C-alpha positions as CSV (number, residue, x, y, z in Angstrom):
1,M,0.0,0.0,0.0
2,Q,2.9,2.3,-0.7
3,G,2.0,5.9,-1.4
4,K,-1.6,5.5,-0.2
5,N,-2.5,7.3,3.0
6,L,-5.9,6.4,4.2
7,S,-7.8,8.2,7.0
8,L,-11.4,7.8,8.0
9,D,-12.3,11.3,6.8
10,Q,-10.5,11.1,3.5
11,I,-11.7,7.7,2.2
12,R,-14.1,7.6,-0.7
13,K,-17.4,5.8,0.1
14,E,-16.5,2.8,-2.0
15,E,-13.3,2.2,-0.1
16,E,-13.3,0.5,3.3
17,V,-10.6,0.8,5.9
18,K,-9.0,-2.6,6.7
19,V,-7.4,-3.5,9.9
20,R,-4.0,-3.7,8.1
21,D,-4.5,-0.1,7.0
22,L,-5.2,1.2,10.5
23,V,-2.2,-0.8,11.9
24,S,0.0,0.7,9.2
25,Q,-1.0,4.2,10.2
26,L,-0.4,3.6,13.9
27,E,3.1,2.1,13.3
28,G,4.6,5.6,13.1
29,C,2.9,6.8,16.3
30,D,4.3,6.9,19.8
31,P,3.1,3.7,21.5
32,E,2.6,5.5,24.8
33,A,0.4,8.2,23.3
34,D,-3.3,8.4,24.3
35,I,-5.9,7.6,21.7
36,V,-9.2,9.5,21.7
37,L,-12.2,9.1,19.3
38,K,-13.3,12.3,17.7
39,A,-17.1,12.5,17.1
40,Q,-19.0,15.3,15.5
41,D,-22.8,15.5,15.9
42,G,-23.3,18.6,13.8
43,R,-23.3,21.0,16.8
44,E,-20.2,20.1,18.7
45,T,-17.1,17.9,18.6
46,L,-16.6,15.3,21.3
47,Y,-13.4,13.5,22.2
48,H,-14.2,10.2,23.8
49,Q,-11.6,9.0,26.4
50,N,-12.6,5.3,26.2
51,I,-12.6,3.3,23.0
52,R,-14.0,-0.1,22.3
53,V,-13.1,-2.4,19.5
54,Y,-15.2,-5.4,18.8
55,V,-16.6,-7.7,16.0
56,Y,-20.1,-6.7,15.1
57,N,-21.9,-8.5,12.3
58,P,-25.7,-8.3,12.7
59,G,-27.4,-10.3,9.9
60,Q,-24.1,-10.8,8.1
61,P,-22.3,-13.7,9.8
62,N,-19.9,-14.3,6.9
63,R,-18.7,-10.7,6.8
64,N,-15.8,-9.7,9.0
65,R,-16.5,-6.2,10.4
66,I,-14.7,-4.6,13.3
67,T,-16.6,-1.8,15.1
68,I,-14.7,1.0,16.9
69,D,-16.7,3.3,19.1
70,G,-16.2,5.6,22.0
71,Y,-17.8,6.6,25.3
72,N,-17.1,8.8,28.2
73,P,-16.5,12.1,26.3
74,E,-14.1,14.7,27.7
75,K,-15.8,17.7,29.1
């Protein structure tokens, strides 16, 4: 994937982020850095302190999908 920098806000709708793409992006980061999940609801931006990563495949048992979400937003 040389020369292709994917980020969740730059991806065209027909492209999906794969676990390998996310791992590749994180390789250059400080392993001791905190991760927050940025969420915008149209009015404000929230930065969630706690992040969950889990497999979630409702109605699609043969499709591997990983869900990342956040909770406990910073005030």
